[in-house]
C-alpha positions as CSV (number, residue, x, y, z in Angstrom):
1,M,-14.9,4.8,0.7
2,K,-12.1,6.0,3.2
3,I,-9.9,8.8,1.5
4,M,-6.4,8.2,1.4
5,N,-4.9,11.2,2.9
6,R,-0.9,12.2,0.3
7,Q,1.0,10.1,3.0
8,E,-0.5,6.9,2.5
9,R,-0.8,7.4,-1.1
10,G,2.9,8.2,-1.0
11,K,3.7,5.0,0.3
12,R,1.1,2.7,-1.5
13,D,2.8,4.2,-4.4
14,R,6.6,3.0,-3.7
15,V,5.3,0.3,-2.7
16,L,3.7,-0.2,-6.4
17,R,6.7,1.3,-8.1
18,E,9.4,-1.3,-6.0
19,L,6.6,-4.5,-7.0
20,A,7.0,-3.2,-10.3
21,A,11.0,-2.8,-10.7
22,R,11.3,-6.3,-9.2
23,M,11.4,-9.4,-12.0
24,D,10.1,-11.9,-8.9
25,H,6.8,-12.5,-6.9
26,P,7.8,-11.1,-3.4
27,T,7.0,-11.3,-0.2
28,A,5.2,-8.3,1.7
29,E,8.5,-8.8,3.5
30,E,10.9,-9.0,1.0
31,L,9.1,-5.7,0.1
32,Y,9.6,-4.2,2.7
33,L,13.2,-5.2,3.2
34,A,14.1,-3.5,0.2
35,L,11.9,-0.2,0.4
36,R,14.5,-0.4,4.0
37,E,17.2,-0.8,2.4
38,K,16.4,1.9,0.5
39,G,15.6,4.2,3.1
40,E,12.1,4.5,2.8
41,A,10.3,5.0,5.8
42,I,7.9,2.3,6.4
43,S,6.8,-0.1,8.4
44,L,5.7,-3.9,7.3
45,A,2.6,-3.1,8.9
46,T,2.1,-0.3,6.2
47,V,3.3,-2.6,3.4
48,Y,0.9,-5.1,3.9
49,R,-1.8,-2.3,3.7
50,A,-0.8,-0.6,0.8
51,L,-0.2,-4.4,-1.1
52,R,-4.1,-4.9,0.9
53,A,-5.0,-1.8,-1.5
54,L,-3.6,-2.4,-4.5
55,A,-5.2,-5.1,-4.5
56,E,-8.8,-4.2,-3.9
57,E,-8.0,-1.8,-6.8
58,G,-7.1,-4.3,-9.5
59,L,-3.2,-3.1,-9.6
60,V,-1.8,-6.1,-8.0
61,A,-2.6,-9.8,-7.8
62,T,-1.8,-11.9,-4.6
63,L,-0.4,-15.1,-5.3
64,P,-1.3,-17.2,-2.7
65,L,1.9,-19.7,-2.5
66,A,3.1,-21.8,0.0
67,P,4.9,-20.5,2.9
68,A,3.9,-17.1,2.7
69,E,1.6,-14.8,0.5
70,R,3.1,-13.4,-2.9
71,F,2.3,-10.6,-5.1
72,D,2.8,-9.8,-8.4
73,P,2.0,-6.3,-10.5
74,T,-1.4,-6.6,-12.9
75,T,-0.8,-5.7,-16.3
76,H,-4.0,-4.1,-18.1
């Protein structure tokens, strides 16, 4: 099990907050662009990694819709 450092966790949490605040099912690129518009220093690769980690934790659902995979926060 990989131990996540504080910076990785912070970026992952910002991705999750942005996703939860949206009313649509955004792609990773749409999340990336929204975060960049808000002044976040984050790369597209980091957004993808964060979404994969969140999906593994069961916090994000992956919606395999054409032409791009979309993401949705899960509600428990």
